[in-house]
Every structure is written in C-alpha cells, then in structure tokens.
C-alpha positions in Angstrom: -47.4 -73.1 230.2 -44.2 -74.8 229.2 -45.3 -77.9 227.3 -42.9 -80.7 228.1 -40.7 -78.1 229.6 -40.7 -75.8 226.5 -42.3 -72.4 226.3 -44.0 -72.1 222.8 -44.3 -68.8 220.9 -46.3 -69.3 217.7 -44.7 -66.8 215.3 -47.4 -66.8 212.6 -51.1 -67.2 213.4 -54.1 -65.3 212.0 -57.4 -63.6 212.9 -60.2 -63.6 210.3 -60.8 -59.9 211.0 -64.6 -60.1 210.3 -65.9 -57.0 208.5 -69.1 -56.9 210.6 -67.0 -56.8 213.8 -64.8 -54.1 212.4 -67.8 -51.9 211.5 -68.3 -51.3 215.2 -65.0 -49.5 215.2 -65.8 -47.2 212.2 -67.4 -43.8 212.2 -70.8 -43.5 210.6 -69.4 -41.8 207.5 -66.9 -44.6 207.1 -69.6 -47.3 207.4 -71.5 -45.5 204.7 -68.6 -45.9 202.3 -68.8 -49.7 202.6 -72.1 -49.7 200.8 -70.1 -49.7 197.6 -68.5 -53.0 198.6 -71.7 -55.0 199.1 -71.3 -56.8 195.8 -68.0 -58.3 197.2 -69.3 -59.4 200.5 -69.1 -63.0 201.6 -70.9 -64.4 204.7 -69.5 -67.3 206.6 -72.3 -70.0 206.8 -70.9 -71.3 210.1 -70.3 -68.0 212.1 -72.6 -65.6 210.2 -69.7 -63.1 210.0 -68.8 -61.4 206.7 -65.8 -60.2 204.8 -65.1 -58.7 201.4 -63.5 -60.5 198.5 -63.0 -57.8 195.8 -60.2 -58.8 193.4 -60.4 -62.6 194.1 -58.5 -64.6 191.5 -59.8 -68.0 190.4 -57.6 -71.0 189.5 -60.0 -73.4 187.8 -57.9 -75.7 185.7 -57.2 -79.2 186.9 -53.8 -80.4 185.9 -54.0 -82.6 182.8 -57.2 -80.8 181.6 -57.4 -78.5 178.6 -60.3 -76.5 179.9 -61.3 -74.6 183.1 -63.7 -76.2 185.5 -66.9 -74.5 186.6 -66.4 -72.1 189.5 -67.8 -73.6 192.7 -69.1 -71.1 195.2 -67.3 -71.0 198.5 -69.4 -72.7 201.2 -67.1 -72.9 204.2 -64.4 -71.0 205.9 -61.5 -73.1 204.7 -61.8 -75.1 201.5 -58.7 -77.2 202.1 -59.1 -80.7 203.5 -57.9 -80.5 207.1 -55.1 -82.7 208.3 -56.5 -82.9 211.8 -59.4 -80.9 213.5 -61.2 -77.7 213.1 -60.3 -75.0 215.6 -63.0 -73.2 217.4 -65.2 -71.2 215.0 -65.5 -68.5 217.7 -61.9 -67.4 217.9 -62.7 -64.0 216.2 -65.6 -63.3 218.5 -64.1 -64.2 221.8 -60.3 -64.3 222.5 -61.1 -66.8 225.3 -61.9 -69.3 222.6 -58.5 -68.8 221.1 -56.9 -69.3 224.5 -58.7 -72.6 224.9 -57.2 -73.8 221.6 -53.8 -72.5 222.6 -54.0 -74.3 225.9 -55.1 -77.5 224.2 -52.0 -77.4 222.0 -49.6 -76.1 224.6 -49.0 -72.7 223.1 -48.0 -69.7 225.3 -48.1 -66.8 222.8 -49.8 -66.2 219.5 -48.5 -63.5 217.1 -51.6 -62.7 215.0 -51.9 -61.3 211.5 -55.0 -60.5 209.6 -56.3 -63.2 207.3 -55.8 -62.8 203.6 -59.0 -61.1 202.6 -58.0 -57.9 204.3 -55.7 -56.9 201.4 -58.7 -56.4 199.3 -58.7 -52.8 200.2 -55.5 -52.2 198.3 -57.5 -52.3 195.1 -60.2 -50.0 196.2 -60.4 -46.5 194.7 -61.1 -44.9 198.1 -57.7 -44.7 199.9 -59.3 -43.0 202.9 -61.5 -46.0 203.4 -58.5 -48.3 203.2 -56.8 -46.3 205.9 -60.0 -46.3 208.0 -60.3 -50.1 207.8 -56.7 -50.5 209.0 -57.3 -48.1 211.9 -60.5 -49.9 212.8 -58.5 -53.1 212.8 -56.0 -51.6 215.2 -58.7 -50.5 217.6 -60.2 -53.9 217.5 -56.9 -55.6 218.1 -56.2 -53.4 221.1 -59.5 -54.7 222.6 -59.0 -58.3 221.4 -55.4 -58.6 222.8 -56.1 -56.8 226.0 -58.2 -59.7 227.4 -54.9 -61.8 227.4 -52.2 -59.2 227.0 -49.3 -61.6 227.6 -50.6 -64.3 225.3 -52.1 -62.6 222.2 -50.2 -60.0 220.2 -50.6 -58.4 216.8 -49.1 -56.2 214.1 -49.7 -52.7 212.8 -51.0 -52.5 209.3 -49.3 -49.9 207.0 -50.9 -48.5 203.8 -48.5 -47.7 201.0 -51.0 -45.4 199.5 -51.4 -43.2 202.6 -48.0 -43.1 204.2 -48.4 -39.9 206.1 -51.5 -41.2 208.0 -49.9 -44.6 208.3 -46.9 -43.2 210.0 -49.1 -41.3 212.4 -51.1 -44.4 213.1 -47.9 -46.5 213.6 -46.7 -44.0 216.1 -50.0 -44.0 218.0 -50.2 -47.8 218.1 -46.5 -48.2 219.1 -47.4 -46.5 222.4 -49.7 -49.4 223.1 -48.6 -52.9 224.3 -50.4 -55.2 221.8 -48.3 -54.7 218.6 -45.0 -56.5 218.1 -44.4 -55.8 214.4 -45.6 -53.9 211.4 -47.1 -55.4 208.2 -46.8 -53.3 205.0 -49.7 -53.9 202.6 -48.1 -52.8 199.3 -50.5 -52.9 196.3 -49.6 -55.3 193.6 -46.6 -53.9 191.6 -45.2 -51.8 194.4 -41.8 -53.1 195.4 -40.9 -53.1 199.1 -37.5 -51.5 198.4 -39.3 -48.4 197.0 -37.7 -45.3 198.6 -41.1 -44.0 199.6 -41.2 -46.7 202.2 -37.9 -45.8 203.8 -39.6 -43.9 206.6 -41.5 -47.0 207.5 -38.3 -49.0 208.1 -36.9 -46.1 210.1 -40.0 -46.0 212.3 -40.0 -49.7 212.8 -36.4 -49.5 214.1 -37.2 -46.5 216.3 -40.2 -48.2 217.9 -38.6 -51.6 218.1 -41.2 -53.1 215.8 -40.3 -56.2 213.7 -40.9 -56.0 210.0 -43.2 -58.9 209.2 -43.2 -60.2 205.6 -46.2 -62.3 204.7 -48.0 -63.1 201.5 -51.5 -63.9 200.3 -52.8 -66.4 197.7 -56.0 -65.5 195.9 -56.7 -62.0 197.0 -54.8 -58.7 196.7 -52.1 -57.8 197.2 -51.4 -60.7 194.8 -48.6 -63.0 195.5 -46.0 -63.4 192.7 -46.8 -66.3 190.4 -50.5 -65.4 190.3 -50.4 -64.9 186.5 -48.0 -67.6 185.4 -49.2 -70.8 187.1 -51.4 -71.9 184.2 -54.7 -71.4 186.1 -53.9 -74.2 188.5 -54.4 -73.7 192.2 -52.0 -76.4 193.3 -49.1 -75.0 191.4 -50.0 -71.5 192.4 -50.2 -72.3 196.1 -47.0 -74.2 196.4 -45.1 -71.5 194.4 -46.7 -68.3 195.7 -45.7 -68.2 199.3 -42.1 -69.3 198.9 -41.5 -67.1 195.9 -43.1 -64.1 197.7 -40.8 -64.7 200.7 -37.8 -64.9 198.5 -38.7 -61.8 196.6 -39.6 -59.6 199.5 -36.6 -60.5 201.7 -34.2 -60.1 198.7 -35.7 -56.6 197.9 -35.0 -55.4 201.5 -31.6 -57.0 201.9 -30.4 -56.1 198.4 -31.6 -52.5 198.8 -29.3 -52.1 201.8 -32.2 -51.5 204.3 -30.3 -53.4 207.0 -27.2 -51.2 206.4 -29.2 -48.1 207.0 -31.1 -49.5 210.0 -28.7 -51.9 211.7 -31.1 -52.6 214.6 -34.0 -53.4 212.3 -35.4 -57.0 212.6 -37.0 -58.7 209.7 -39.2 -61.9 209.8 -40.4 -63.9 206.8 -43.6 -65.8 207.7 -45.5 -68.6 206.0 -43.1 -68.9 203.1 -41.4 -72.2 204.0 -37.8 -72.5 205.1 -36.1 -75.3 203.2 -35.3 -72.9 200.4 -33.3 -70.5 202.5 -29.7 -72.0 202.2 -29.8 -72.3 198.4 -31.4 -68.8 198.1 -28.6 -67.3 200.1 -26.0 -68.9 197.9 -27.7 -67.5 194.8 -28.1 -64.0 196.3 -24.4 -63.9 197.3 -23.3 -65.1 193.8 -25.5 -62.7 191.9 -24.7 -59.8 194.2 -21.2 -60.3 192.9 -22.0 -61.0 189.3 -24.8 -58.4 189.0 -23.5 -55.8 191.4 -24.7 -53.0 189.0 -28.3 -54.0 189.9 -27.8 -53.2 193.6 -26.5 -50.3 195.7 -23.2 -50.9 197.4 -23.7 -53.3 200.3 -21.6 -53.5 203.5 -22.1 -57.3 203.7 -23.0 -60.3 201.6 -26.8 -60.9 201.6 -26.2 -64.1 203.5 -24.4 -62.3 206.2 -27.5 -60.1 206.9 -29.5 -63.3 207.3 -27.0 -65.0 209.7 -26.2 -61.7 211.5 -28.9 -62.0 214.2 -31.5 -59.7 212.9 -33.3 -61.9 210.4 -35.8 -64.7 211.2 -38.0 -67.1 209.3 -40.9 -69.3 210.4 -41.0 -73.0 209.6 -43.7 -74.9 207.8 -44.0 -78.2 209.6 -44.9 -80.0 206.4 -41.3 -79.6 205.4 -40.5 -81.9 208.2 -37.6 -82.8 210.5 -35.0 -83.7 207.9 -35.3 -80.4 205.9 -35.4 -78.4 209.2 -32.2 -80.1 210.5 -30.5 -79.5 207.1 -31.2 -75.8 207.3 -30.0 -75.6 210.9 -26.9 -77.6 210.0 -26.0 -75.1 207.2 -27.1 -71.8 208.8 -27.2 -72.4 212.5 -30.1 -72.5 215.0 -30.7 -68.7 215.5 -33.0 -68.1 212.5 -35.9 -70.5 212.4 -39.1 -70.1 214.5 -42.0 -72.4 215.2 -45.3 -71.4 213.4 -48.6 -73.2 212.9 -50.7 -70.9 210.6 -53.5 -71.4 213.1 -56.5 -71.3 212.5 -56.2 -71.7 208.7 -56.6 -74.8 206.8 -52.9 -75.6 206.6 -52.5 -75.7 210.4 -52.3 -79.2 212.0 -54.4 -78.3 215.0 -54.4 -79.7 217.6 -51.2 -81.6 216.9 -49.0 -78.8 215.6 -46.8 -78.5 218.6 -46.7 -82.2 219.2 -45.5 -82.8 215.6 -42.5 -80.5 215.9 -41.8 -81.5 219.5 -41.3 -85.1 218.3 -38.5 -84.0 215.9 -35.0 -85.3 216.9 -33.4 -81.9 217.6 -31.0 -80.9 220.4 -32.7 -79.4 223.4 -31.0 -76.0 223.0 -32.0 -75.9 219.3 -35.6 -76.9 220.2 -35.8 -74.0 222.8 -34.6 -71.5 220.2 -37.1 -72.9 217.6 -40.1 -72.8 220.0 -39.3 -69.6 221.9 -36.0 -67.8 221.9 -35.8 -66.9 218.2 -39.4 -65.5 218.1 -38.6 -63.5 221.3 -35.6 -62.0 219.5 -37.7 -61.1 216.4 -40.6 -59.7 218.4 -38.4 -57.8 220.8 -41.2 -55.7 222.3 -42.6 -58.8 224.0 -42.1 -58.4 227.8 -39.3 -60.4 229.3 -39.9 -62.4 232.5 
C-alpha cells in the first residue's frame, strides 16, 4: 500500500475473540464445560457477540472522593471516550471489515493479539478448558488470517498451567504461516523468569517466534498496580501498562534469557516508550549494586536492549518530542509504530497520519513504520 511512500506494519492490534465464535472451534465436551461460566458472560449490545469476564476488578473511586461510586453496568464495547471514530463493529466477524479499516488508515499489516478478556481463563479451576480455549483461538486465527495471509497475522497463546500441551500446540501452530510470535498467559503471581518457562523461550528461538509481552488492565492475569492504586481507574490505567512492561522485560533480561537464547527476539507492546531510557539506566545501576539478586550476565541490561533483538511499540499519545528523545538516546532500531486498533485508545482513522506528521528523518520513519517490526516479527515473508 505504501502510504506517502511508507509501508506500515502495525505492531500491536487486537481481536475481540468472541466466545460465541470460538465455540464453533470447540468439541462438544469442551462446550459443555462452558456452562459453568454462564454467570460471567457479557453480551455486546452492538454486535450480539459474547465473552466472559470472570475475575473483573472494579476501580470505583473518583479522585478527591472518600467513598466508592456505584458500579455502572458495562453497556458498550469500549467505555473510553474515543479521540476520533469507531472502527467497524464487524472486524471480528469478517476479516474483510478489518482490511477496509486498514486501507482507510494506510496500514499494510496488522499483528493481532487477543483482547484483554481472554486472560479470564487463567483463574478458572479447569486447566484443560483453558488449554482448549487457546487451541480454539488458534484454529480460529488460522481461518481469520488465511483470508488475507500477507496482511493479518497473530500470536500463539501459551498456558503456564499446561506447559506440555502448550509446547505441543506451539510446535503445531509454528508449522502454519499465520503466527509471528508467542504470548505467554502467566497467572497472576507467576514471574516470567520462572525456570519452568525456559522451554518456551527455547521453542520460540527454535521456531523463530517473537516473544510478545503485553498486559491487561481490569481482568486476569492482572497487571501490577491493580491492588495499590487506591481504587482509582485513572491511576491504575496510566500505571499498569508501563509498569507491567518494565517488570516483564526486566525479568527476562535480568534472568539472562537473552544470554541463553542469543537469537531470541523480545517485543514489549502497549506499555509506552518514554520510560525506556531512564529504566535502562536504573537497570544497569542496580545490576551492579544488587548483583546478588541476579545470575551472572554477559552484558549490561541496556546492552541487550540496544543489541538488535529487543523492540518496543510506541504510544502515539506520548508524542513527537518524547519519541525523538528516546531515539536520540537509544537509536532508531528499537521503536515500532502501533495503534492499539480497534480499542478505545486507538486514534482511528488518524493513527498513521498522526505519526506520519512527526518531524523525523525519513530513514528513522521507515524503521518506525516498517523495518523494526519486520525484524521483531522475523517470520513475516520478505518481498
């Protein structure tokens, strides 16, 4: 497509992963198990599709108030006030609707991840059902992406509670062309540096899959900050994603994962990017002063980030000046364009235009819109 001469790879978009659509990919016995989740079902009044919301946390205190406000039932897909327009409500029914929106914005490729509700299965007692839902998601994604195989891609979901079957499923899906990365759904309290997950990182390197680190807000697996933001949604939201990105990348880098798997690529998504320079300085300093808390590392933490195997998506709300400052300090080989489409935070249909207007050198802009995402998602076919 090449909008204004630039190809655009959106490194972080979402699919709502409607439960009623996924049920078509479940066996009868697996569908029967979902009866126990009926109390947690929410039906979208616009599309008629449903999902499950077990474990939802509420943040009901308005800042300056001493008491919690009454809970208001959710009545629409995205409760945030949109900055621009609503994307098509049919993007999960029909990939052609997503393509229409992509064409309108000037986007060539969407890397899709499941929307936040899908982590609800990490708190269910039935681990086999969790695994079955992830497998159903993969079968659906294979169909969804196949309609436009060069433009829509996805990630393989990994259950920390069923690693043996997850590894088998990762191997199966890695032989298909739709996945570009793996997304580990670790239950709350399970650190990503846990040695049980070591085989996941090895498999990702073996199959050339990017490790995608993303977070959620109100639903499991809970983002850090969920219990200590004084019941205020605004504080929780602005803190959760950035802190989760900082925590997760620190765990993997500090545990020496990139020493053991030197060809592994890691991407931090939807966590902002302005914090990256100061966070690297803090990691380097405390890797020196608190070295007893880490295994021996071959490099400084910052050197893993700048070494060509680490990438991070931008949030356009952080703007041109912050983005230029990060690039000035760390170089232009790390940051990637991302919109969060079709969620409430995306600026559809002006996301690409917003970033395109930033005063960046042409080479830097090409890396931001295309080259860096292509390096992270290395399985994407080259021209």
